[in-house]
C-alpha positions as CSV (number, residue, x, y, z in Angstrom):
1,X,0.0,0.0,0.0
2,X,1.3,3.5,-0.9
3,X,2.1,5.9,2.0
4,X,-0.4,8.7,2.3
5,X,0.5,12.0,0.8
6,X,0.6,14.8,3.3
7,X,-0.3,18.3,2.2
8,X,2.9,19.9,3.7
9,X,5.1,17.4,1.9
10,X,3.3,18.1,-1.4
11,X,3.6,21.8,-1.0
12,X,7.3,21.5,-0.1
13,X,8.0,19.3,-3.1
14,X,6.0,21.6,-5.4
15,X,8.0,24.6,-4.1
16,X,11.3,22.8,-4.8
17,X,10.1,21.9,-8.3
18,X,9.0,25.5,-9.0
19,X,12.4,26.7,-7.7
20,X,14.2,24.2,-10.0
21,X,12.2,25.1,-13.1
22,X,12.5,28.8,-12.6
23,X,16.3,28.3,-12.2
24,X,16.3,26.5,-15.5
25,X,17.8,23.3,-14.1
26,X,16.8,19.8,-15.3
27,X,15.6,17.3,-12.8
28,X,18.1,14.7,-13.9
29,X,21.0,17.2,-13.2
30,X,19.8,17.9,-9.7
31,X,19.4,14.1,-9.0
32,X,22.9,13.5,-10.5
33,X,24.3,16.3,-8.2
34,X,22.7,14.7,-5.2
35,X,23.7,11.2,-6.1
36,X,20.1,9.9,-6.2
37,X,17.9,8.3,-8.9
38,X,15.9,10.9,-10.8
39,X,12.8,8.9,-9.9
40,X,13.3,9.8,-6.2
41,X,13.6,13.5,-6.9
42,X,10.5,13.2,-9.1
43,X,8.6,11.5,-6.3
44,X,9.7,14.1,-3.8
45,X,8.6,17.0,-6.1
46,X,5.2,15.3,-6.8
47,X,4.6,14.6,-3.1
48,X,4.5,10.8,-3.6
49,X,7.4,10.3,-1.3
50,X,8.2,12.1,1.9
51,X,11.2,14.3,1.8
52,X,14.1,12.8,3.7
53,X,15.5,14.8,6.7
54,X,17.5,17.7,5.3
55,X,16.6,16.9,1.7
56,X,15.0,20.2,0.9
57,X,18.1,22.1,1.9
58,X,20.3,19.8,-0.1
59,X,18.1,20.1,-3.1
60,X,18.1,23.9,-2.9
61,X,21.9,24.0,-2.6
62,X,22.2,21.7,-5.6
63,X,19.9,24.0,-7.6
64,X,21.9,27.0,-6.5
65,X,25.2,25.3,-7.7
66,X,23.7,24.2,-11.0
67,X,21.6,27.3,-11.9
68,X,23.2,29.8,-14.4
69,X,23.6,32.9,-12.3
70,X,22.3,31.1,-9.1
71,X,18.7,30.8,-7.9
72,X,16.9,33.9,-9.0
73,X,20.0,35.2,-10.7
74,X,18.7,34.7,-14.2
75,X,20.6,36.5,-17.0
76,X,21.0,39.8,-15.2
77,X,18.2,41.6,-17.2
78,X,15.1,43.0,-15.5
């Protein structure tokens, strides 16, 4: 039986996905950076799997390292 999806986990995963997409980083690159299968990251972002302790911070740090110009950095134009 699948574990129940908790609203706070889903929101957190969706927030991480939004952050990743806005930063222009592909899911497989973040997973590679973290040393996890892309399916795990996909499940975290979709709220199908609870985030491991400290995972959100590690994901954000990976996105920051991989994003051109950093998170929210973009291309420098307004």
